[in-house]
N, C-alpha and C positions, 0 to 999 in steps of 0.2 A: 280152759281153766275151769275148776269147779265153782259152783255158785258160792260167792262170798261177798259180804257187805264190805265196801271200801271205807269202813270207819269202825271205831270201837265205842262201846256204850259207856258214857260217863255219868249219867244220871238215870235212875230208874223210877218208874211209877207202878205201884201195885194195880193189877186189873181185877175187877170183881169176878168172883166165882160164885155162881148162883145155883139154886136147886131147880128142878123141873117145876115144882109147885110155885116158887117165886116167879119164874118166867111166865107161867100161865096166868098168874094173877096180874102181872105187869101188862100182858097183852090185853086182858079184859079192861084194865084201867085206861089203857091207851086207845081204846076203841079199835084195836087191831090195826093200828097205824104206827109203823116203826118210827116215824118222825115225832110221835108223842112219847116215846120211851125215854125216861131219864137215863143219863149216861151211867149212873151208878148201878144199873142192872144189866149193862151190856159188857160182855166179856171180850169179844173181838169186834171192833167197830169199823165196818167197811161201807158205811152209809155214803161217805163222801171223801174225796181227796182234797177238798177245799178248806184250807186253813187248819188242816189236821196234821201237818207234817211236824217233824222234830227240828228244832233250831240247832244249828251248829255252834260250837264253842266260839267261832269267829263272829257269828251273828250276835250271840249273847254279849260278847265284848263290844261289838259295834253299838249295841243299844245304850251302853254307858256314855257314848259320845253324843247322844241325842240332844239337840238344841230345841227347846220348846218355845222359842220366840214366835209370836203370832204371825209376823210377816218377815220374809227374807231370812228364815232360819238357815244356819249352816247345813243342817241335815238335808234340806231341800236341794241345795247346790251339789252336795255329794251324790244324792239320788239322781239328780238331773244329769250329771256327768256320765254316770254308768248307763242310764237309760238312753241317752242320746247316742253314745258310742254303740250300743246294742242295736237300736232301731233306725237311727239316722233321721228321725223326725224332729223338726225344729221346735214344735209347740207341744210341750209335755205337761200334763196336768195330773197330779196324783189325786186319787179318790179313795174312799174307804173300801170299796170292792167293785167287782166288775159290773154288777147290775147298775151301779150309780153311773159308770161311764156310758153304759148302754142308754140309760134314760136321758142323760144330757145330750149325747150325740143324736139320738133319734128325735128328741124334742126340737133340736136346732135344725134338723135336716128334713124330716118327714112331714108331709101334709096329709090331712085326713083323706082316705080313699086310695093312698098310694100303697105300693107293695115293697116289702123287704124280701129279697130273694137270697137263699142260702143253700149250701149243701145240706145242712140240717140246723135249724134254730134249736137251741136248748131252751129249757123251760122259762127262765126269767127273760131271756132275749125275746122269745115269742110274746110273753106277757107285756113287755115294754113296748113292743110294736103294736099289739092289739089295744092297749090302753090309749093310744093316740088315734084310734079309729082307722088303723091301717091293717093290712093283711100280711102275715108271715107265710111265705111260699117256700116249701122245701123241694129241692130238685136233686136228690141223691143219685149217684151214678148207677148204671145198670148192674155193676158187680155187687152192689150193696144188697141186692135182692136175694142172693144166694149165700146163706149164712155159713155153709160148709166149704165153699170154694176159697182156697187160700190166696186170693188175689192180693197183691202187695199194697194197693192203694184204694181200698174200698171206701175211703172218706171223700173221694173226688166228687165234684158236682157233675151232673149230666150236661155236657157242653152243648149238645144239640138242643136239649130242652131250654137251656139258658138262652141260646141264640133265638129260638122261637119267641120266648117271652120278651126279649129285648127288641123284637121286630114286629110283633103283632099288635102293637098299640097298648099293651098293658102299661099302666102308669107306674113304672119302677122308680122308686126313690133312691134305692141303694142296693148293692150286692155285698153281702157279708159272708166270708168263708171262715168256718170254724176249724181251727187246726189245734189238735187233732179233732176228728168229728165225734164228739161225745155222744150226741143223740143217735149217731149211726154206728154204734158199737165200738167207740174208741179207736176208730180206724184213721190212719194217717192220710194226708193229702199230698200228692206228688207236686214237685216243682213244675213239671210240665203242665199240670192242670191249673196251677196258680198263674202261670204265664199266659195260658190261653184265656183264662177269666179276665186277667188284667187287660189283654188286648181287646177282648169283646167290650169291656166297660169303657175303654178309651174311645173305641170306634163309635159307640152309642152315647158317649158323654154321660155315663152313669157313674156316680161315686162308688169306689171299691174299697172295702175295709176288711180287716182281719179281726176275728175273735181269737186273740192270741194267748188265751189262758194257758195252753200247753204247747207253746211255740218250741221249746227246747226238745220236748219229747217227739214232736213232729219232725224236727230237724234231725234228731238221731235216727229215726226210722228211714228218713230220706237217705242218709249216709249208708245205711245198711241194705236198702232195697232198690234204690233208683240208679240206673246206669249213669255213669259220669260224675257221681258224687262221692265215690268211695274214698277219695283222697281229700275231701273237704272236712273241715271241723264242723261240729254242730253249730258253733257260733257263726261261722261263715255262711252256712246254709240259712240260719235264722235271719241274718242280715239281708241275704238275697230275697227272702220272702217278704220282709218288711219293705224292701226297696220297690216291690211290685205294686204296693197298695198306697192309697191316699191317706191311710192312717190305720189305727187299731184301737180296739177296746180290749182290756185284759183284766181278768181277775188274777192278781198276782198272789193270791192265796194258794194257787196251784204252783206254777213254775217260778214264782218268786220265793217259794218255800218259807212263807211267813203265815202268821195267824190272821193278819188283817192287812188289806191293801189292794189297790188297783191302779189302773193307768188308762188315761185317754190321751192318745198321741196323734197329731195331725200335721199335714203339710200346709193346707190352705190357711192363710192368716185371717181371712174374713170369717171362715167357719170357726176357727179357733177363738176369735173374738166373741162370737155369739155363744160359744160353749163356755168360755170363761165367765161370762155374766151369769149363766145358769149355775156354774160351779160355785161362784161366790154366794149366790142367793140361797143355795140349797145344801152345799157340802162344807164350805169353809173357804178361807182365803186361798188364792191360787198357789201359794207356796206350801200349803199343808193339806188342803182338800179333805178335811175330816180325819186326818191321821196325826198321831203324835210324832214328834221329831225322832224318837227312838224307833218307831215303825219304819220311817223313811231310811234310817241308817241300816236297819236289819234287812230291808228290801234291797238296798244297794249291794250289800254283801251277798244276799241270796241270788241276785241276778248274775253275780260273778260265778257262784258255785254251781248253778244249775246246768251250765253247758259243759261241765267237766265230763269228758268221755268215760272215765271210770265210774262215776256216779250213774250216768245214763245207761251204761252197759249193764250194770248190776240191777238197776231198776227194771230194765227190759227183761233181764233174766228172771227176776221175781215173778213178774206177771206170766211169763211163758211157763215157768215151773208150776205155778198155781193152775194154769190152764191145762197143762199136761196131767196134773193130779186129778183135776175134775173129769177129764175125759177117761182116765183110767178108772175112776169111780163109777163111770157109766152115765155121765152127764155131758151132753154136747155143749160146745161153746161156739160163739161167733169166731170163725177162723179168718186170718191168723190172729193170735192174741196181740192186742195193742200194747200200751205201757201202763196207763194210769188205772186200768181196770180190766177184768175179764167179764164177759157177758154170757150168762148161762141161758141155754135154750129151754125155758120152762115148758113151752108148748109141746115140745117133743117128749119131755119126761113125764109130764102130767096129762097124758092123753085122755084121761077120764073126766077132765074138767073142760067145759066149753069156755070160750072167751068171756062170756057173761059171768063166769065164776072166778075170773081173774087168776089164771094159773100162775102168772109171774108173781103177783102179790102173794099168792098162796105159798109158793116155794120160798120167797123171802121170809115170810112169817115162820115157816117150818124150820128154816135155818136158825132163827132165834129160839123157837120153841125147843128144839133139840140141843142146841149148843150155845145159846146166848150170842149168836152172830147176827149183827145188824147190817142190813144191806138195802138196796132200793130196787123197785120194779120199774122197768121201762116197757110196759105192755099196754093192755087195754084200759087199765085203771088210769094210767097217766095219759095215754095218747088216744084212747077211744072217744067216740062221740055218743052223747046220751040225750034222751028225751026229758021232758019235764018231770017224769016220774022216776028219774034216775035209772032208767032201763037202757042198757047198751044197744045202740042202733047201728054203730059202725065200729067193729073191733080194730085194734092196731094190726099192722101187717105181721108183727112177730110178738111173741110173749117172752120177753127177756128179763133177766135179773142182773143187775150190775153189782159186781164186787169191786168197789173202788179201794185201791191200796194206798194208804197214807204214806208220805215220803219219809223214809228213814225211821220208821216206827216199829214195824213187825219183823220178826226173824223168820227163818226157814221153818222152825218148829211151829210157829203160829199158823203159817200157811198149811202145813201138814195137818194140823188140827181141823182147820176148815174143811179140807178134803175128806177127812175121816167122817165128819158130820154129813157131808154130801153123800158119801158112800152109804151111810146108814139110811138116808132118805131114799136113795136109788134102789135099795134092796126091795122096798115095798112101797112104791110111789102112790098106789091107790089109797093108802092110809091118809094122804094129805087132803084136808077138806078144802072146799071152795068157799068163797065169801060173797057177801052182798053189801051194797052201800046202804048206810042208814043216815048219813049226812053228806051232801054233795055240794061243796062250795062252787060258785060260778067261775072262779079263776084259780089257777094253780091248785087244782083239786087234790093232788097227791100229798101236798103239805098239810092240809087241814081236814081232810075227809075222815069219817068214822065208818067202821064196817062191823059186820057180825058174821059168824059162820053160817053157811047155808044149811038148812035143815036136810 
């Protein structure tokens, strides 16, 4: 079938159309950091798929049912019913977003000096581990090293490396698998890999959790790529994944298709009790967790809609289409395309820029400079190591740019516009300047740093 969105547009919002002069002035004012750009100077916003999706008519209608009672709101019980059916976990705590769930779980479970082990921790996950005096250890699978190889499950963890870590005396406090693997190029994790991780964790009595922000997208790719799952529904696959773990944290701003909301879900009642105390002290009462009742009702509806095969198939088609357009424009991507984003290989395109000039960040800024397109770097600015003078001492393994596609927001013509701007850049990549840090925060650098063009 041809690419077609399985919905029609009911409400529209104008998008800003800016001049080259306005965009250049905005970059200077932002310190050449796209996180500092105001939204009213951004034409196509691919910075994040978190909380940026479009609500359905059914979600809007559900919001009118929101019960704003402080304790025991009807909205909580409607949310709990859907979340319990989906995950099977008996202890469900709503939170305002995923990083709140991470902070609560890690505070209750980790002790200073311990390790959190993952296929790849994302930025706030890593920060919440490190703020507790612990170490976030990434063990991506061997296939993840080859950006061009179209292996179906490049989000898998390296099972041999995980076995070594669990048997060599490393003080592992927990294992957390990110599905899909956002920091690893948006790649899915196979059910076989999850089953093997679960078995290793049970053998070595280490708690095993999912970062399930994109659980439905991972489940869809399993049904498309993993033998034995072709006749399963995405919801059935998602439930099997949840059944393997001791619990999950999830930013439901992704696969809950809402603007705000998250979940901490657990099996162990003792751990749940400790987490609930932290929840009440820092987020809100256990039946609202920092959310309004209308948020919980919209979440309940979003969790029903997100596993619809027609929706997931079209979302996968969108990312694949954009990836194909990028390659046709002369820009390599991490293969194969995932769902929530495509990842451009900026290091291959901008060969004139060394890692110290941040080629990933440079390409992201050039997309804004040329077309008002905002996106994010996952390269040496984000993942590199620096000395006290803010000089790069250890570059990232790859210089990538993430184009994150909001859910149900942009049409095919919007994606074609992005590809046209990419093609312009690819015609003469040596025109793209490099950058240097002028302000380097000690934590979550990419959110708050400031830069300037290199002379």
